C-alpha positions as CSV (number, residue, x, y, z in Angstrom):
1,M,-49.2,36.3,-22.0
2,Y,-47.5,34.4,-24.7
3,D,-50.9,33.1,-25.9
4,D,-51.6,36.5,-27.2
5,I,-48.5,36.6,-29.4
6,P,-49.0,35.0,-32.9
7,L,-46.1,32.6,-32.7
8,P,-46.1,28.8,-32.5
9,D,-45.6,27.0,-29.3
10,G,-42.4,25.5,-30.8
11,F,-40.8,28.9,-30.9
12,F,-41.2,29.4,-27.1
13,L,-40.0,25.9,-26.4
14,G,-37.0,26.5,-28.6
15,A,-36.3,29.8,-26.9
16,T,-36.6,28.0,-23.5
17,V,-34.1,25.3,-24.6
18,F,-31.7,27.9,-25.9
19,L,-31.9,30.0,-22.8
20,G,-31.6,26.9,-20.6
21,L,-28.4,25.9,-22.3
22,V,-26.9,29.4,-22.0
23,L,-27.9,29.7,-18.4
24,G,-26.5,26.2,-17.8
25,S,-23.1,27.5,-19.0
26,F,-23.5,30.4,-16.6
27,A,-24.4,28.0,-13.8
28,T,-21.1,26.1,-14.3
29,A,-19.2,29.4,-14.1
30,L,-21.0,30.2,-10.8
31,A,-20.3,26.7,-9.4
32,Y,-16.6,27.0,-10.3
33,R,-15.8,30.6,-9.5
34,I,-17.8,31.5,-6.4
35,P,-16.4,28.9,-3.9
36,R,-12.9,29.8,-5.2
37,D,-13.4,33.5,-4.6
38,I,-13.1,34.3,-8.3
39,S,-15.3,37.2,-9.3
40,I,-18.1,36.3,-11.8
41,F,-17.8,39.8,-13.2
42,K,-14.1,39.3,-14.1
43,K,-13.6,39.5,-17.8
44,A,-11.0,36.8,-18.0
45,R,-11.4,34.3,-20.8
46,S,-12.4,30.8,-19.9
47,A,-9.4,28.4,-19.9
48,C,-8.5,24.8,-19.2
49,T,-7.8,24.3,-15.5
50,S,-5.0,21.8,-16.4
51,C,-3.0,23.4,-19.2
52,G,-4.3,27.0,-19.1
53,R,-5.2,27.0,-22.8
54,N,-7.8,29.7,-23.6
55,L,-11.1,28.0,-24.7
56,T,-12.5,28.9,-28.1
57,A,-16.2,29.3,-29.0
58,L,-16.2,25.6,-30.2
59,D,-15.1,24.6,-26.7
60,L,-17.8,26.5,-25.0
61,V,-21.0,25.3,-26.6
62,P,-23.1,24.2,-23.6
63,L,-23.4,20.4,-23.2
64,F,-22.5,19.6,-26.9
65,S,-18.8,20.7,-26.6
66,W,-18.3,18.3,-23.7
67,L,-20.0,15.5,-25.7
68,A,-18.0,16.2,-28.9
69,L,-14.7,16.3,-27.0
70,R,-15.7,13.2,-25.1
71,G,-15.1,15.0,-21.8
72,R,-11.5,16.0,-22.5
73,C,-9.6,19.3,-23.2
74,R,-9.0,19.8,-26.9
75,G,-5.4,20.9,-26.2
76,C,-3.9,18.7,-23.4
77,G,-6.4,15.9,-23.3
78,A,-7.1,16.3,-19.6
79,K,-10.4,15.1,-18.4
80,I,-13.2,17.7,-18.0
81,G,-15.3,16.8,-15.0
82,W,-18.7,15.2,-15.6
83,Q,-20.3,17.7,-13.2
84,Y,-20.1,20.5,-15.7
85,P,-22.5,19.0,-18.4
86,L,-24.6,17.7,-15.5
87,I,-25.0,21.3,-14.2
88,E,-25.9,22.5,-17.7
89,L,-28.4,19.6,-18.2
90,G,-30.0,20.3,-14.7
91,T,-30.4,24.0,-15.5
92,L,-31.9,23.2,-18.9
93,A,-34.3,20.6,-17.3
94,L,-35.4,23.1,-14.7
95,C,-36.1,25.8,-17.3
96,V,-38.1,23.4,-19.4
97,A,-40.0,22.3,-16.3
98,F,-40.9,26.0,-15.5
99,Y,-42.0,26.5,-19.0
100,A,-44.1,23.4,-19.1
101,R,-45.8,24.4,-15.7
102,F,-46.2,28.2,-16.1
103,G,-45.8,28.9,-19.8
104,F,-43.8,31.6,-21.4
105,Q,-45.5,34.5,-19.6
106,V,-43.4,37.7,-19.7
107,P,-41.9,39.0,-17.5
108,Q,-42.3,36.4,-14.8
109,V,-40.7,33.7,-17.0
110,F,-37.4,35.5,-16.9
111,F,-37.4,35.4,-13.1
112,F,-38.1,31.6,-13.2
113,F,-35.3,31.2,-15.6
114,A,-33.0,33.4,-13.5
115,L,-33.7,31.0,-10.6
116,A,-32.7,27.9,-12.5
117,P,-28.9,28.4,-12.7
118,L,-28.8,29.6,-9.1
119,V,-30.5,26.3,-8.0
120,A,-28.1,24.2,-10.1
121,A,-25.0,26.1,-8.9
122,I,-25.9,25.8,-5.3
123,V,-26.5,22.1,-5.6
124,A,-23.2,21.6,-7.3
125,I,-21.3,23.8,-4.8
126,D,-22.9,22.2,-1.7
127,F,-22.0,18.7,-3.0
128,E,-18.4,19.7,-3.6
129,F,-17.7,22.2,-0.8
130,K,-20.6,21.6,1.6
131,I,-21.6,25.3,1.7
132,I,-24.4,27.4,0.4
133,P,-22.8,30.8,-0.5
134,D,-24.6,33.9,0.8
135,G,-24.3,35.6,-2.6
136,L,-26.4,32.9,-4.3
137,N,-29.0,32.9,-1.5
138,L,-29.3,36.7,-2.0
139,A,-29.5,36.3,-5.7
140,M,-32.5,33.9,-5.3
141,L,-34.1,36.4,-2.9
142,A,-33.5,39.1,-5.5
143,A,-35.2,37.0,-8.2
144,G,-38.2,36.6,-5.9
145,I,-38.4,40.3,-5.2
146,G,-38.1,41.0,-9.0
147,M,-41.0,38.7,-9.7
148,L,-43.1,40.2,-6.9
149,A,-42.5,43.7,-8.4
150,A,-43.2,42.6,-11.9
151,N,-46.5,40.9,-10.9
152,A,-47.5,43.9,-8.8
153,F,-47.2,46.3,-11.7
154,Q,-49.5,44.0,-13.8
155,S,-52.1,43.9,-11.0
156,P,-54.9,46.4,-10.7
157,D,-53.6,47.5,-7.3
158,A,-49.8,47.4,-7.2
159,I,-49.4,48.7,-3.6
160,G,-52.0,46.4,-2.3
161,F,-50.4,43.4,-4.1
162,I,-47.0,44.2,-2.7
163,T,-48.4,44.7,0.8
164,Q,-50.4,41.5,0.8
165,R,-48.1,39.1,-1.2
166,G,-44.8,40.6,-0.1
167,G,-46.0,40.8,3.5
168,E,-46.9,37.1,3.3
169,G,-43.5,36.2,1.8
170,L,-41.7,38.2,4.5
171,G,-43.7,36.6,7.2
172,A,-43.1,33.1,5.8
173,A,-39.3,33.9,5.6
174,I,-39.3,34.6,9.3
175,L,-41.3,31.6,10.1
176,Y,-39.2,29.3,8.0
177,V,-36.0,30.6,9.7
178,A,-37.6,30.0,13.1
179,V,-38.5,26.4,12.2
180,S,-35.1,25.7,10.7
181,L,-33.3,27.1,13.8
182,A,-35.5,24.9,16.1
183,L,-34.8,21.9,13.9
184,R,-31.0,22.7,13.9
185,Q,-31.0,23.1,17.7
186,G,-33.0,19.9,18.2
187,I,-30.7,17.8,16.1
188,M,-27.7,19.3,17.8
189,I,-29.1,18.2,21.2
190,W,-30.0,14.8,19.8
191,R,-26.9,14.0,17.7
192,K,-24.4,16.3,19.3
193,K,-23.4,17.8,15.9
194,D,-24.7,20.4,13.4
195,A,-27.2,18.9,10.9
196,L,-28.1,22.2,9.2
197,G,-25.4,24.8,8.3
198,W,-26.0,28.5,8.4
199,G,-26.3,28.5,4.7
200,D,-29.2,26.1,4.9
201,V,-30.9,28.3,7.5
202,K,-30.6,31.3,5.3
203,F,-31.9,29.3,2.4
204,F,-35.0,28.5,4.4
205,A,-35.7,32.2,4.6
206,V,-35.4,32.4,0.8
207,A,-37.7,29.4,0.4
208,G,-40.2,30.9,2.7
209,F,-40.3,34.2,0.8
210,W,-41.0,32.3,-2.5
211,L,-43.5,29.8,-1.1
212,G,-45.5,31.9,1.4
213,L,-47.4,31.0,4.6
214,N,-49.2,28.0,3.3
215,P,-48.6,25.4,6.1
216,D,-48.9,22.6,3.6
217,S,-45.9,24.1,1.7
218,A,-43.6,24.0,4.7
219,A,-44.7,20.4,5.6
220,Y,-44.3,19.1,2.1
221,L,-41.0,20.9,1.7
222,M,-39.5,19.1,4.7
223,L,-41.1,15.8,3.7
224,V,-39.9,15.9,0.1
225,A,-36.4,17.2,1.3
226,G,-36.2,14.3,3.8
227,V,-37.1,11.7,1.2
228,I,-34.6,13.1,-1.3
229,G,-32.0,13.5,1.4
230,I,-32.3,9.8,2.4
231,F,-31.9,8.8,-1.2
232,L,-28.9,11.1,-1.8
233,A,-27.3,10.1,1.5
234,V,-27.3,6.4,0.6
235,I,-25.6,7.2,-2.8
236,W,-23.2,9.6,-1.1
237,Q,-22.1,7.0,1.5
238,K,-21.6,4.3,-1.2
239,I,-19.5,6.6,-3.5
240,K,-17.8,9.0,-1.0
241,K,-17.6,6.6,2.0
242,E,-18.4,9.6,4.2
243,A,-20.9,9.8,7.0
244,E,-21.4,13.6,6.8
245,F,-23.7,14.4,4.0
246,P,-24.6,17.9,2.6
247,F,-28.3,18.4,3.0
248,G,-28.5,21.5,0.8
249,P,-29.1,19.7,-2.5
250,A,-32.1,17.9,-1.0
251,L,-33.5,21.2,0.2
252,L,-32.9,22.9,-3.2
253,L,-34.5,20.0,-5.2
254,A,-37.5,19.9,-2.8
255,F,-37.9,23.7,-3.2
256,A,-37.9,23.4,-7.0
257,A,-40.5,20.6,-6.7
258,M,-42.7,22.8,-4.5
259,L,-42.5,25.8,-6.9
260,L,-43.5,23.5,-9.7
261,W,-46.4,22.1,-7.7
262,Q,-47.9,25.3,-6.1
263,G,-46.1,28.2,-7.7
264,P,-44.7,31.2,-5.8
265,V,-46.9,33.1,-3.4
266,F,-46.5,36.3,-5.5
267,L,-47.6,34.7,-8.8
268,L,-50.4,36.8,-10.4
269,R,-53.4,34.5,-10.7
């Protein structure tokens, strides 16, 4: 635990802010590349999407470059979308929230931080393209498996911990999928159209794995997602003038809220 390390709390908060900004930049890359089928492992330099100018280090400082350039390309003056600093800020806020709630406990803090850009990227992608990419769902699941393994090796009985907590997470994933499928089918019968996409259903499995079999978790997840969804839908209809609204962002924000409230099922207590 970080409390055992003779460093001031300000150091860990500063590290959290730094990592949050760096991960926010990574989240913008995910949000741009994945729905356009551009490999995130491709070693191409970042460039302006309008003029093709390669971006320098001064153009790539998370959040601050956008503010300094007033949201425009240094070369051609084209506008840089406001969604990019918003993604960076959202990732930073989530990292700080995880730090405030759970502290800087190694190694689990790194899995929390790994989750932050994935949540931010999915929210941004679903708003723009109305999809939740399978790769990001799998990455969130992988972060959960990593945290499960890390906590298991810190427990007195690693095998027992994995069997108990991992089994509960797997059972919850199956249950959450069943509930989401029932909900999807019910709304299809009622409204004659899809209300939950398959990406949403797969996300429910990931959420269940992280949150476990606590019935309150599932109930509050749906309640919080519903409230957030209504709020976002009103704004969406006023701005976009579209009746169809992506529900994924509400689910992701509710999931983050539930994690901050109760913590993951495999958190070592």
